[in-house]
ZADRENDO-941861 format. One record per residue (C-alpha): residue in one letter; z, y, x. Coordinates in pm, whole numbers, plus 50000, padded with zeros to 5 digits. Layout:
 r     Z     Y     X
 a     Z     Y     X
...
END
This chain:
 r     Z     Y     X
 x 43390 19377 07710
 x 43634 19192 07489
 x 43446 18964 07250
 x 43243 18697 07430
 x 43160 18359 07287
 x 43197 18210 07633
 x 43557 18169 07749
 x 43477 18215 08118
 x 43300 18544 08049
 x 43594 18656 07839
 x 43844 18556 08106
 x 43648 18742 08375
 x 43604 19049 08155
 x 43976 19054 08081
 x 44046 19105 08450
 x 43887 19450 08423
 x 44055 19570 08103
 x 44340 19757 08273
 x 44237 19726 08638
 x 43974 19927 08827
 x 43692 19702 08950
 x 43770 19760 09317
 x 44118 19615 09262
 x 43988 19289 09115
 x 43925 19048 09397
 x 43664 18777 09420
 x 43943 18519 09435
 x 44091 18640 09105
 x 43750 18601 08942
 x 43704 18255 09093
 x 44053 18153 08980
 x 44006 18251 08614
 x 43662 18089 08611
 x 43803 17771 08763
 x 44072 17767 08494
 x 43783 17755 08245
 x 43609 17481 08443
 x 43332 17714 08562
 x 43186 17741 08912
 x 42856 17766 09093
 x 42556 17880 08890
 x 42760 17898 08570
 x 43004 18135 08741
 x 42714 18350 08859
 x 42576 18357 08505
 x 42918 18453 08366
 x 42950 18736 08619
 x 42602 18860 08527
 x 42684 18844 08155
 x 42999 19051 08205
 x 42797 19313 08393
 x 42518 19320 08134
 x 42767 19365 07851
 x 42924 19657 08038
 x 42581 19816 08076
 x 42518 19763 07703
 x 42852 19921 07617
 x 42792 20226 07834
 x 42434 20266 07711
 x 42533 20252 07342
 x 42485 20630 07325
 x 42147 20592 07504
 x 42276 20755 07821
 x 42474 20654 08127
 x 42660 20946 08278
 x 42771 20979 08639
 x 43119 20836 08577
 x 42973 20537 08393
 x 42714 20480 08668
 x 42992 20492 08926
 x 43198 20239 08728
 x 42897 20010 08691
 x 42838 20023 09065
 x 43198 19934 09137
 x 43186 19660 08873
 x 42871 19508 09022
 x 43033 19500 09366
 x 43350 19340 09227
 x 43143 19079 09046
 x 42941 19014 09363
 x 42618 19104 09188
 x 42344 19207 09433
 x 42205 19557 09375
 x 41860 19422 09284
 x 42016 19207 09011
 x 42232 19494 08887
 x 41925 19719 08875
 x 41733 19452 08685
 x 42016 19422 08433
 x 42026 19799 08382
 x 41648 19806 08344
 x 41657 19523 08088
 x 41898 19726 07874
 x 41746 20071 07920
 x 41371 20002 07925
 x 41331 19882 07564
 x 41506 20194 07433
 x 41283 20426 07632
 x 40970 20224 07548
 x 41053 20253 07178
 x 41117 20627 07210
 x 40788 20676 07393
 x 40599 20471 07135
 x 40756 20677 06854
 x 40665 21001 07030
 x 40309 20886 07089
 x 40276 20775 06727
 x 40360 21119 06592
 x 40173 21295 06872
 x 40470 21511 06974
 x 40655 21472 07301
 x 40977 21668 07278
END
């Protein structure tokens, strides 16, 4: 969550480095975004990017355990990301990995 090209995303992500998501308020997120000159749709996009990068980080080992799923749920709520959008972000990260694994398994004819 630490190396974003976009300053607003970085500033928002930094709020969660040492603070549990439920302790980061919507106003704190709005304040750091405003300091970067970001609001409206751009703020929504920055929030979504922070969430997607968290999903990517947790799925690096091709699994999301219960603790990680719990954190992602709390993060989505803190970022004001609707559940349907959070689910879509998780799907966008996870689906290509599983599709590739299925294609590989089908290619060699062995599902293990």
